C-alpha positions in Angstrom: 27.0 4.9 -55.1 27.6 8.2 -56.7 23.6 9.4 -55.8 24.2 8.2 -52.8 27.3 10.7 -51.9 25.6 13.5 -54.0 22.9 13.2 -51.8 24.9 13.5 -48.8 26.7 16.4 -49.8 23.9 18.1 -50.8 22.2 17.0 -47.0 25.5 18.9 -45.3 25.3 21.8 -47.7 21.4 22.5 -47.0 21.9 21.3 -42.9 25.1 22.1 -41.5 25.2 25.9 -42.4 21.6 26.8 -40.9 22.9 25.1 -37.6 26.1 26.2 -37.2 24.8 30.1 -37.6 22.3 29.2 -35.4 24.5 28.1 -32.7 26.9 30.8 -33.1 23.7 33.7 -32.9 22.5 32.0 -30.2 25.6 32.0 -28.3 26.4 35.6 -29.2 22.8 36.9 -27.9 23.4 34.7 -24.8 26.4 36.0 -24.1 25.4 39.5 -24.3 22.3 39.3 -21.9 24.1 37.2 -19.3 27.3 38.8 -18.3 29.3 37.7 -15.7 28.9 38.7 -11.8 31.3 41.5 -11.0 34.1 40.7 -8.9 32.6 42.3 -5.8 29.7 39.4 -5.8 31.8 36.5 -6.2 34.2 37.5 -3.0 31.0 37.7 -1.1 29.8 34.9 -2.2 31.6 32.5 0.6 30.6 35.5 3.4 27.1 33.7 3.3 25.7 31.9 6.4 24.5 28.3 6.1 21.8 27.2 5.2 19.2 26.0 7.9 18.9 22.4 9.0 16.1 20.8 7.7 12.7 19.7 9.7 11.3 16.7 8.7 8.1 17.3 10.7 7.7 20.4 8.5 5.4 19.7 5.7 7.4 20.9 2.5 6.2 21.8 -0.6 6.3 19.2 -2.4 5.1 16.9 0.2 1.9 18.9 -0.1 1.2 19.3 -3.3 2.0 15.5 -3.5 -1.5 14.9 -1.0 -3.4 17.3 -3.0 -2.6 15.5 -6.0 -3.3 11.9 -4.0 -7.3 13.2 -3.0 -7.5 14.8 -6.2 -6.7 11.3 -7.8 -8.5 9.5 -5.4 -12.0 11.8 -6.3 -11.3 11.6 -10.2 -10.7 7.8 -9.7 -13.0 6.5 -7.6 -15.9 5.5 -8.9 -13.9 4.1 -11.8 -12.2 1.8 -9.5 -14.5 1.1 -6.9 -15.3 -2.7 -8.2 -11.9 -3.3 -8.1 -11.6 -2.3 -3.9 -11.8 -5.1 -2.1 -14.7 -5.4 0.8 -13.4 -4.9 4.6 -16.4 -7.9 4.7 -14.4 -10.6 1.7 -12.7 -13.5 3.5 -9.1 -14.7 1.1 -9.1 -17.8 -0.2 
């Protein structure tokens, strides 16, 4: 039981200080790099125009990328999945 307690103490002694130093150091580095916006920018944030309405007929980047990837996957996997496709002449039982 004593050896288990000593193992836990040693583990905490070697793990906790580096983690604390890393957290404090990262927080200090990031707070110096990213400062808060000036008060003028915060005051003008309410003056922004409303975003445009979403047009369902206009293709978005996600839809275009999805179509491109679907075509690519179809070309890559097409020969491998050809035997699993049903022919239009096949009759179901």
